[in-house]
PAVEX-54283 format. One record per atom (N, C-alpha, C): x, y, z; residue in one letter. Coordinates in steps of 0.1 Angstrom, whole numbers, plus 5000, padded with zeros to 4 digits. Example, Ala and Ser with C-alpha at 12.3 -4.5 7.8 and 13.67 -1.06 7.14 Angstrom:
<atoms>
513249435078A512349555078A513249675078A512849785071S513749895071S512950005079S
</atoms>
This chain:
<atoms>
436017542450M435417412448M436217312456M435517232463A436217132471A436717012463A437616932468K438016812461K436816722459K436716662447K435616572444K435716452452K436916402456S437016282464S436416302478S436616422483S436016452497S434516462496S434016512486V432516522484V431916382483V432616302474E432116162472E432216082484E433316102492K433416022504K432316052514K431916182515N430816222523N429516162519N429316152506K428116092500K428015952504K429115882503R429215732507R428815722521R429315812530R429015802544R427515822546R426915922539M425515942541M424715812537M425115742527K424415622523K424515512534K425715502539L426015402550L425115432562L425115562566V424315602577V422815562575V422315592564Q420915552561Q420715402561Q421715332556Q421615182555Q421515122569Q422315172578Y422515112591Y421715182602Y420915282599A420215362609A419215272617A418415192612G417515112619G418215012629G419214942624K419914842632K420714912643K421315032640R422015112650R421115152661R419915202657E418915252667E418515142677E418215022671R417714912679R418814862689R420114862684L421214822693L421414922704L421315052701L421515152711L420415152721L419115122717E418015102727E418414992737E418814882732V419114762741V420314802750V421314862744A422614892751A422314992762A421415082760N421115192770N419915162780N419315042778D418115002786D418614952799D418315022810E418814982823E418114852828E416914822823S416114702827S416714572822S417514582811K418114462805K419314412814K419714282812S420814232819S422114292814S423114282822M424414332818M425014262806M424814132805E425314052794E424614092781E423314112782E422514152770E423014292765E423214382774R423714522771R425114512765R425914432771F427314422766F427414362752F426514262749T426614202736T426014302725T425114392730A424614492721A425714592718A426514632728R427614722726R428714662716R428914522718L429914462709L429414462695L428114432693K427514442679K427614582673K427414682682L427514822677L428914852673L429914792680A431314812676A431614742663A430914642659E431214572647E430614642634E429714732637L429214812625L430314892619L430114932606P431215012600P431315142607P432515192608R432815322614R432015432608R431915432595N431215542588N429715532588N429215432595A427715422597A427215512608A428215572615N427815662626N427515802620N426315862624P425915992618P426916102621P427716092632T428616202635T429816212625T429916112617R431016112607R430716192595R429416232593I429016312582I429416452584I430016512573R430416652574R429416742566R428916842572N428016942565N428817012554N428416992542R429017052530R428117132522R428617242516C427817322507C427317232495C426117242491E425617162480E426017222466E426417352466V426817412454V428317392451V429117422461T430617412459T431317292467T430617242477G431217132484G432117182496G432117312498R432917372509R432417332522R433417282531P433017232544P432817332555P433417452553R433317562563R432317662560R431917742570A431017852569A429717802562A429117702568Y427917632562Y426717682569Y425717722561Y424417762567Y423417642566Y423017582577R422217462577R420817492570R420217602572K418917642567K418917642552K420017692546L420117702531L420917592525L421617512533K422517402528K423517452519K424117572521M425217622513M426117712522M427317732516S428317812523S428017962521S428718042529R428618182528R429018242515R430118172509V430618222496V429618202485V429018082485A428018052474A426718132476A426418162489L425218242492L425418382487L426618432489R426918572484R426918582469R427518482462E427518482448E426118472442E425318382447L423918362441L423118482445L423318542457G422518662461G422818782452G424118792448S424518902440S423918892426S423818762421Q423218742408Q421618752408Q421118762420G419618772422G418918642420G419618532423L419018402422L418318352435L418518422446I417918392459I416818492462I415518452462P414518542464P414518602478P414318732479G414318812492G415718842497G416718812490L418118842494L418718962486L419119062492T419719172485T421019202492T422019242484K423319272489K423219422495K423719432507S423619562514S424819642510S424619772509S425719862507S425419992514S426420062520W426220182527W427420282525W
</atoms>
């Protein structure tokens, strides 16, 4: 089980990303638009820099929803390999069987 503070910090980041998503997208459009003047693009870049650092989607860490583990994460299932194996062994994941030979 991961530290609760790490999991909560990641949740706060997710909230911030959703909150600033629209504003960030508009500023990026202006900043990357070649048809706009240099001054306009520069001011858009400055406004982007003023946004909170954690409002950037790359700051979000993929974590297991069961344990909070940050490594060995399967995106499709939103859980780590450890949690997947435990739940699979208990028969809680349909279509998943533990192989043995």
